[in-house]
PDB file of N, CA, C and O in Angstrom:
ATOM      1  N   UNK A   1     -63.032  24.144  31.205  1.00  0.00           N
ATOM      2  CA  UNK A   1     -61.915  25.029  30.908  1.00  0.00           C
ATOM      3  C   UNK A   1     -61.132  24.430  29.746  1.00  0.00           C
ATOM      4  O   UNK A   1     -60.794  23.247  29.757  1.00  0.00           O
ATOM      5  N   UNK A   2     -60.852  25.243  28.763  1.00  0.00           N
ATOM      6  CA  UNK A   2     -60.023  24.844  27.632  1.00  0.00           C
ATOM      7  C   UNK A   2     -58.700  25.583  27.700  1.00  0.00           C
ATOM      8  O   UNK A   2     -58.638  26.714  28.182  1.00  0.00           O
ATOM      9  N   UNK A   3     -57.643  24.947  27.218  1.00  0.00           N
ATOM     10  CA  UNK A   3     -56.426  25.717  27.014  1.00  0.00           C
ATOM     11  C   UNK A   3     -55.893  25.425  25.634  1.00  0.00           C
ATOM     12  O   UNK A   3     -55.910  24.289  25.161  1.00  0.00           O
ATOM     13  N   UNK A   4     -55.420  26.476  25.002  1.00  0.00           N
ATOM     14  CA  UNK A   4     -54.867  26.396  23.652  1.00  0.00           C
ATOM     15  C   UNK A   4     -53.378  26.639  23.761  1.00  0.00           C
ATOM     16  O   UNK A   4     -52.944  27.559  24.455  1.00  0.00           O
ATOM     17  N   UNK A   5     -52.607  25.837  23.095  1.00  0.00           N
ATOM     18  CA  UNK A   5     -51.165  25.994  23.064  1.00  0.00           C
ATOM     19  C   UNK A   5     -50.768  26.091  21.608  1.00  0.00           C
ATOM     20  O   UNK A   5     -51.073  25.195  20.821  1.00  0.00           O
ATOM     21  N   UNK A   6     -50.097  27.155  21.240  1.00  0.00           N
ATOM     22  CA  UNK A   6     -49.690  27.345  19.848  1.00  0.00           C
ATOM     23  C   UNK A   6     -48.201  27.634  19.797  1.00  0.00           C
ATOM     24  O   UNK A   6     -47.697  28.483  20.531  1.00  0.00           O
ATOM     25  N   UNK A   7     -47.505  26.923  18.928  1.00  0.00           N
ATOM     26  CA  UNK A   7     -46.100  27.213  18.684  1.00  0.00           C
ATOM     27  C   UNK A   7     -46.021  27.945  17.358  1.00  0.00           C
ATOM     28  O   UNK A   7     -46.429  27.420  16.321  1.00  0.00           O
ATOM     29  N   UNK A   8     -45.501  29.145  17.396  1.00  0.00           N
ATOM     30  CA  UNK A   8     -45.408  29.983  16.202  1.00  0.00           C
ATOM     31  C   UNK A   8     -43.982  29.895  15.675  1.00  0.00           C
ATOM     32  O   UNK A   8     -43.044  30.335  16.340  1.00  0.00           O
ATOM     33  N   UNK A   9     -43.816  29.326  14.476  1.00  0.00           N
ATOM     34  CA  UNK A   9     -42.486  29.121  13.916  1.00  0.00           C
ATOM     35  C   UNK A   9     -41.796  30.422  13.540  1.00  0.00           C
ATOM     36  O   UNK A   9     -40.585  30.550  13.718  1.00  0.00           O
ATOM     37  N   UNK A  10     -42.555  31.400  13.018  1.00  0.00           N
ATOM     38  CA  UNK A  10     -41.931  32.613  12.506  1.00  0.00           C
ATOM     39  C   UNK A  10     -41.235  33.409  13.596  1.00  0.00           C
ATOM     40  O   UNK A  10     -40.239  34.078  13.323  1.00  0.00           O
ATOM     41  N   UNK A  11     -41.739  33.356  14.836  1.00  0.00           N
ATOM     42  CA  UNK A  11     -41.098  34.086  15.935  1.00  0.00           C
ATOM     43  C   UNK A  11     -40.536  33.145  16.994  1.00  0.00           C
ATOM     44  O   UNK A  11     -40.016  33.606  18.010  1.00  0.00           O
ATOM     45  N   UNK A  12     -40.632  31.836  16.777  1.00  0.00           N
ATOM     46  CA  UNK A  12     -40.169  30.820  17.723  1.00  0.00           C
ATOM     47  C   UNK A  12     -40.736  31.079  19.123  1.00  0.00           C
ATOM     48  O   UNK A  12     -40.005  31.095  20.113  1.00  0.00           O
ATOM     49  N   UNK A  13     -42.053  31.281  19.178  1.00  0.00           N
ATOM     50  CA  UNK A  13     -42.759  31.612  20.409  1.00  0.00           C
ATOM     51  C   UNK A  13     -43.781  30.534  20.724  1.00  0.00           C
ATOM     52  O   UNK A  13     -44.370  29.951  19.814  1.00  0.00           O
ATOM     53  N   UNK A  14     -43.996  30.265  21.999  1.00  0.00           N
ATOM     54  CA  UNK A  14     -45.060  29.365  22.437  1.00  0.00           C
ATOM     55  C   UNK A  14     -46.071  30.188  23.219  1.00  0.00           C
ATOM     56  O   UNK A  14     -45.723  30.855  24.193  1.00  0.00           O
ATOM     57  N   UNK A  15     -47.326  30.137  22.785  1.00  0.00           N
ATOM     58  CA  UNK A  15     -48.401  30.884  23.428  1.00  0.00           C
ATOM     59  C   UNK A  15     -49.345  29.907  24.098  1.00  0.00           C
ATOM     60  O   UNK A  15     -49.676  28.872  23.519  1.00  0.00           O
ATOM     61  N   UNK A  16     -49.785  30.219  25.316  1.00  0.00           N
ATOM     62  CA  UNK A  16     -50.737  29.386  26.027  1.00  0.00           C
ATOM     63  C   UNK A  16     -51.876  30.267  26.497  1.00  0.00           C
ATOM     64  O   UNK A  16     -51.647  31.267  27.178  1.00  0.00           O
ATOM     65  N   UNK A  17     -53.120  29.904  26.138  1.00  0.00           N
ATOM     66  CA  UNK A  17     -54.299  30.707  26.448  1.00  0.00           C
ATOM     67  C   UNK A  17     -55.326  29.816  27.124  1.00  0.00           C
ATOM     68  O   UNK A  17     -55.579  28.700  26.669  1.00  0.00           O
ATOM     69  N   UNK A  18     -55.917  30.298  28.203  1.00  0.00           N
ATOM     70  CA  UNK A  18     -56.997  29.597  28.896  1.00  0.00           C
ATOM     71  C   UNK A  18     -58.312  30.306  28.601  1.00  0.00           C
ATOM     72  O   UNK A  18     -58.345  31.536  28.544  1.00  0.00           O
ATOM     73  N   UNK A  19     -59.395  29.556  28.413  1.00  0.00           N
ATOM     74  CA  UNK A  19     -60.716  30.148  28.225  1.00  0.00           C
ATOM     75  C   UNK A  19     -61.780  29.167  28.705  1.00  0.00           C
ATOM     76  O   UNK A  19     -61.511  27.980  28.889  1.00  0.00           O
ATOM     77  N   UNK A  20     -62.969  29.671  28.902  1.00  0.00           N
ATOM     78  CA  UNK A  20     -64.090  28.821  29.284  1.00  0.00           C
ATOM     79  C   UNK A  20     -64.596  28.069  28.055  1.00  0.00           C
ATOM     80  O   UNK A  20     -64.636  28.614  26.952  1.00  0.00           O
ATOM     81  N   UNK A  21     -64.977  26.824  28.261  1.00  0.00           N
ATOM     82  CA  UNK A  21     -65.514  26.025  27.163  1.00  0.00           C
ATOM     83  C   UNK A  21     -66.869  26.588  26.745  1.00  0.00           C
ATOM     84  O   UNK A  21     -67.666  26.968  27.602  1.00  0.00           O
ATOM     85  N   UNK A  22     -67.144  26.647  25.435  1.00  0.00           N
ATOM     86  CA  UNK A  22     -68.448  27.150  24.999  1.00  0.00           C
ATOM     87  C   UNK A  22     -69.568  26.183  25.373  1.00  0.00           C
ATOM     88  O   UNK A  22     -69.354  24.975  25.473  1.00  0.00           O
ATOM     89  N   UNK A  23     -70.761  26.731  25.577  1.00  0.00           N
ATOM     90  CA  UNK A  23     -71.932  25.902  25.881  1.00  0.00           C
ATOM     91  C   UNK A  23     -72.387  25.156  24.633  1.00  0.00           C
ATOM     92  O   UNK A  23     -72.150  25.601  23.510  1.00  0.00           O
ATOM     93  N   UNK A  24     -73.037  24.027  24.838  1.00  0.00           N
ATOM     94  CA  UNK A  24     -73.623  23.274  23.728  1.00  0.00           C
ATOM     95  C   UNK A  24     -72.623  22.401  23.005  1.00  0.00           C
ATOM     96  O   UNK A  24     -71.514  22.168  23.485  1.00  0.00           O
ATOM     97  N   UNK A  25     -73.032  21.921  21.843  1.00  0.00           N
ATOM     98  CA  UNK A  25     -72.215  21.008  21.037  1.00  0.00           C
ATOM     99  C   UNK A  25     -71.747  21.635  19.734  1.00  0.00           C
ATOM    100  O   UNK A  25     -71.420  20.924  18.785  1.00  0.00           O
ATOM    101  N   UNK A  26     -71.713  22.961  19.681  1.00  0.00           N
ATOM    102  CA  UNK A  26     -71.294  23.647  18.464  1.00  0.00           C
ATOM    103  C   UNK A  26     -69.793  23.456  18.242  1.00  0.00           C
ATOM    104  O   UNK A  26     -69.038  23.317  19.204  1.00  0.00           O
ATOM    105  N   UNK A  27     -69.356  23.450  16.977  1.00  0.00           N
ATOM    106  CA  UNK A  27     -67.927  23.330  16.683  1.00  0.00           C
ATOM    107  C   UNK A  27     -67.147  24.545  17.202  1.00  0.00           C
ATOM    108  O   UNK A  27     -67.691  25.643  17.318  1.00  0.00           O
ATOM    109  N   UNK A  28     -65.897  24.332  17.503  1.00  0.00           N
ATOM    110  CA  UNK A  28     -65.016  25.385  17.984  1.00  0.00           C
ATOM    111  C   UNK A  28     -64.125  25.831  16.833  1.00  0.00           C
ATOM    112  O   UNK A  28     -63.533  24.990  16.155  1.00  0.00           O
ATOM    113  N   UNK A  29     -64.018  27.123  16.600  1.00  0.00           N
ATOM    114  CA  UNK A  29     -63.164  27.652  15.528  1.00  0.00           C
ATOM    115  C   UNK A  29     -62.093  28.543  16.135  1.00  0.00           C
ATOM    116  O   UNK A  29     -62.380  29.365  17.006  1.00  0.00           O
ATOM    117  N   UNK A  30     -60.871  28.381  15.678  1.00  0.00           N
ATOM    118  CA  UNK A  30     -59.760  29.224  16.102  1.00  0.00           C
ATOM    119  C   UNK A  30     -59.326  30.073  14.918  1.00  0.00           C
ATOM    120  O   UNK A  30     -59.121  29.551  13.822  1.00  0.00           O
ATOM    121  N   UNK A  31     -59.186  31.368  15.126  1.00  0.00           N
ATOM    122  CA  UNK A  31     -58.720  32.269  14.077  1.00  0.00           C
ATOM    123  C   UNK A  31     -57.210  32.411  14.231  1.00  0.00           C
ATOM    124  O   UNK A  31     -56.741  33.121  15.120  1.00  0.00           O
ATOM    125  N   UNK A  32     -56.457  31.748  13.381  1.00  0.00           N
ATOM    126  CA  UNK A  32     -54.998  31.763  13.468  1.00  0.00           C
ATOM    127  C   UNK A  32     -54.370  32.646  12.388  1.00  0.00           C
ATOM    128  O   UNK A  32     -53.177  32.528  12.109  1.00  0.00           O
ATOM    129  N   UNK A  33     -55.167  33.532  11.778  1.00  0.00           N
ATOM    130  CA  UNK A  33     -54.710  34.336  10.644  1.00  0.00           C
ATOM    131  C   UNK A  33     -53.459  35.157  10.954  1.00  0.00           C
ATOM    132  O   UNK A  33     -52.577  35.265  10.102  1.00  0.00           O
ATOM    133  N   UNK A  34     -53.363  35.728  12.135  1.00  0.00           N
ATOM    134  CA  UNK A  34     -52.243  36.608  12.464  1.00  0.00           C
ATOM    135  C   UNK A  34     -51.049  35.853  13.045  1.00  0.00           C
ATOM    136  O   UNK A  34     -50.077  36.480  13.466  1.00  0.00           O
ATOM    137  N   UNK A  35     -51.101  34.529  13.076  1.00  0.00           N
ATOM    138  CA  UNK A  35     -50.066  33.753  13.738  1.00  0.00           C
ATOM    139  C   UNK A  35     -48.965  33.264  12.807  1.00  0.00           C
ATOM    140  O   UNK A  35     -47.979  32.714  13.298  1.00  0.00           O
ATOM    141  N   UNK A  36     -49.075  33.432  11.495  1.00  0.00           N
ATOM    142  CA  UNK A  36     -48.056  32.960  10.574  1.00  0.00           C
ATOM    143  C   UNK A  36     -48.184  31.482  10.324  1.00  0.00           C
ATOM    144  O   UNK A  36     -49.106  31.053   9.629  1.00  0.00           O
ATOM    145  N   UNK A  37     -47.268  30.672  10.881  1.00  0.00           N
ATOM    146  CA  UNK A  37     -47.393  29.224  10.771  1.00  0.00           C
ATOM    147  C   UNK A  37     -46.873  28.572  12.040  1.00  0.00           C
ATOM    148  O   UNK A  37     -46.052  29.150  12.753  1.00  0.00           O
ATOM    149  N   UNK A  38     -47.355  27.364  12.320  1.00  0.00           N
ATOM    150  CA  UNK A  38     -46.934  26.673  13.527  1.00  0.00           C
ATOM    151  C   UNK A  38     -47.773  25.444  13.793  1.00  0.00           C
ATOM    152  O   UNK A  38     -48.285  24.829  12.858  1.00  0.00           O
ATOM    153  N   UNK A  39     -47.921  25.074  15.062  1.00  0.00           N
ATOM    154  CA  UNK A  39     -48.703  23.913  15.483  1.00  0.00           C
ATOM    155  C   UNK A  39     -49.649  24.344  16.600  1.00  0.00           C
ATOM    156  O   UNK A  39     -49.361  25.284  17.341  1.00  0.00           O
ATOM    157  N   UNK A  40     -50.785  23.648  16.714  1.00  0.00           N
ATOM    158  CA  UNK A  40     -51.776  23.986  17.738  1.00  0.00           C
ATOM    159  C   UNK A  40     -52.175  22.738  18.507  1.00  0.00           C
ATOM    160  O   UNK A  40     -52.361  21.670  17.923  1.00  0.00           O
ATOM    161  N   UNK A  41     -52.308  22.879  19.827  1.00  0.00           N
ATOM    162  CA  UNK A  41     -52.808  21.826  20.705  1.00  0.00           C
ATOM    163  C   UNK A  41     -54.004  22.378  21.467  1.00  0.00           C
ATOM    164  O   UNK A  41     -53.991  23.542  21.870  1.00  0.00           O
ATOM    165  N   UNK A  42     -55.035  21.567  21.672  1.00  0.00           N
ATOM    166  CA  UNK A  42     -56.162  21.923  22.534  1.00  0.00           C
ATOM    167  C   UNK A  42     -56.266  20.849  23.601  1.00  0.00           C
ATOM    168  O   UNK A  42     -56.417  19.667  23.291  1.00  0.00           O
ATOM    169  N   UNK A  43     -56.184  21.265  24.863  1.00  0.00           N
ATOM    170  CA  UNK A  43     -56.215  20.357  26.013  1.00  0.00           C
ATOM    171  C   UNK A  43     -55.219  19.212  25.880  1.00  0.00           C
ATOM    172  O   UNK A  43     -55.526  18.067  26.213  1.00  0.00           O
ATOM    173  N   UNK A  44     -54.030  19.528  25.394  1.00  0.00           N
ATOM    174  CA  UNK A  44     -52.967  18.544  25.285  1.00  0.00           C
ATOM    175  C   UNK A  44     -53.018  17.662  24.047  1.00  0.00           C
ATOM    176  O   UNK A  44     -52.126  16.836  23.852  1.00  0.00           O
ATOM    177  N   UNK A  45     -54.035  17.811  23.204  1.00  0.00           N
ATOM    178  CA  UNK A  45     -54.168  17.019  21.985  1.00  0.00           C
ATOM    179  C   UNK A  45     -53.789  17.876  20.781  1.00  0.00           C
ATOM    180  O   UNK A  45     -54.330  18.965  20.591  1.00  0.00           O
ATOM    181  N   UNK A  46     -52.864  17.381  19.976  1.00  0.00           N
ATOM    182  CA  UNK A  46     -52.460  18.120  18.783  1.00  0.00           C
ATOM    183  C   UNK A  46     -53.590  18.118  17.764  1.00  0.00           C
ATOM    184  O   UNK A  46     -54.140  17.065  17.439  1.00  0.00           O
ATOM    185  N   UNK A  47     -53.935  19.299  17.260  1.00  0.00           N
ATOM    186  CA  UNK A  47     -54.919  19.360  16.170  1.00  0.00           C
ATOM    187  C   UNK A  47     -54.231  19.670  14.852  1.00  0.00           C
ATOM    188  O   UNK A  47     -54.897  19.875  13.837  1.00  0.00           O
ATOM    189  N   UNK A  48     -52.899  19.707  14.859  1.00  0.00           N
ATOM    190  CA  UNK A  48     -52.147  19.806  13.622  1.00  0.00           C
ATOM    191  C   UNK A  48     -51.401  21.108  13.424  1.00  0.00           C
ATOM    192  O   UNK A  48     -51.374  21.991  14.282  1.00  0.00           O
ATOM    193  N   UNK A  49     -50.799  21.181  12.255  1.00  0.00           N
ATOM    194  CA  UNK A  49     -50.036  22.361  11.860  1.00  0.00           C
ATOM    195  C   UNK A  49     -50.945  23.323  11.132  1.00  0.00           C
ATOM    196  O   UNK A  49     -51.985  22.927  10.606  1.00  0.00           O
ATOM    197  N   UNK A  50     -50.564  24.565  11.100  1.00  0.00           N
ATOM    198  CA  UNK A  50     -51.313  25.567  10.357  1.00  0.00           C
ATOM    199  C   UNK A  50     -50.333  26.517   9.694  1.00  0.00           C
ATOM    200  O   UNK A  50     -49.221  26.715  10.183  1.00  0.00           O
ATOM    201  N   UNK A  51     -50.746  27.102   8.587  1.00  0.00           N
ATOM    202  CA  UNK A  51     -50.001  28.158   7.935  1.00  0.00           C
ATOM    203  C   UNK A  51     -50.959  28.922   7.051  1.00  0.00           C
ATOM    204  O   UNK A  51     -51.926  28.376   6.518  1.00  0.00           O
ATOM    205  N   UNK A  52     -50.670  30.172   6.913  1.00  0.00           N
ATOM    206  CA  UNK A  52     -51.512  31.027   6.091  1.00  0.00           C
ATOM    207  C   UNK A  52     -50.850  31.157   4.724  1.00  0.00           C
ATOM    208  O   UNK A  52     -49.641  31.375   4.636  1.00  0.00           O
ATOM    209  N   UNK A  53     -51.625  31.026   3.674  1.00  0.00           N
ATOM    210  CA  UNK A  53     -51.105  31.198   2.322  1.00  0.00           C
ATOM    211  C   UNK A  53     -51.770  32.409   1.701  1.00  0.00           C
ATOM    212  O   UNK A  53     -52.956  32.665   1.913  1.00  0.00           O
ATOM    213  N   UNK A  54     -51.003  33.136   0.945  1.00  0.00           N
ATOM    214  CA  UNK A  54     -51.500  34.337   0.292  1.00  0.00           C
ATOM    215  C   UNK A  54     -51.084  34.297  -1.174  1.00  0.00           C
ATOM    216  O   UNK A  54     -50.061  33.706  -1.519  1.00  0.00           O
ATOM    217  N   UNK A  55     -51.856  34.906  -2.008  1.00  0.00           N
ATOM    218  CA  UNK A  55     -51.512  35.003  -3.427  1.00  0.00           C
ATOM    219  C   UNK A  55     -51.921  33.785  -4.214  1.00  0.00           C
ATOM    220  O   UNK A  55     -52.587  32.886  -3.701  1.00  0.00           O
ATOM    221  N   UNK A  56     -51.520  33.767  -5.448  1.00  0.00           N
ATOM    222  CA  UNK A  56     -51.881  32.686  -6.362  1.00  0.00           C
ATOM    223  C   UNK A  56     -50.657  31.820  -6.610  1.00  0.00           C
ATOM    224  O   UNK A  56     -49.732  32.241  -7.304  1.00  0.00           O
ATOM    225  N   UNK A  57     -50.641  30.635  -6.061  1.00  0.00           N
ATOM    226  CA  UNK A  57     -49.495  29.731  -6.211  1.00  0.00           C
ATOM    227  C   UNK A  57     -49.492  29.009  -7.558  1.00  0.00           C
ATOM    228  O   UNK A  57     -48.488  28.397  -7.922  1.00  0.00           O
ATOM    229  N   UNK A  58     -50.586  29.070  -8.296  1.00  0.00           N
ATOM    230  CA  UNK A  58     -50.708  28.351  -9.574  1.00  0.00           C
ATOM    231  C   UNK A  58     -50.581  29.323 -10.734  1.00  0.00           C
ATOM    232  O   UNK A  58     -51.556  29.566 -11.446  1.00  0.00           O
ATOM    233  N   UNK A  59     -49.432  29.865 -10.928  1.00  0.00           N
ATOM    234  CA  UNK A  59     -49.223  30.806 -12.051  1.00  0.00           C
ATOM    235  C   UNK A  59     -48.595  30.128 -13.210  1.00  0.00           C
ATOM    236  O   UNK A  59     -48.348  30.762 -14.236  1.00  0.00           O
TER     237      UNK A  59
END
């Protein structure tokens, strides 16, 4: 069993999701595109901050 904990800064919300662990040794990918920016933990271990960037920052 895996649980994901995400703190979303834009709405100041904490989300907690439980799911079954995938079979095998394949990498796990989380799609955080709709979450804005925040921090993510998997099974109590922080995997870091995330944020989505759009547009061309090098103008």
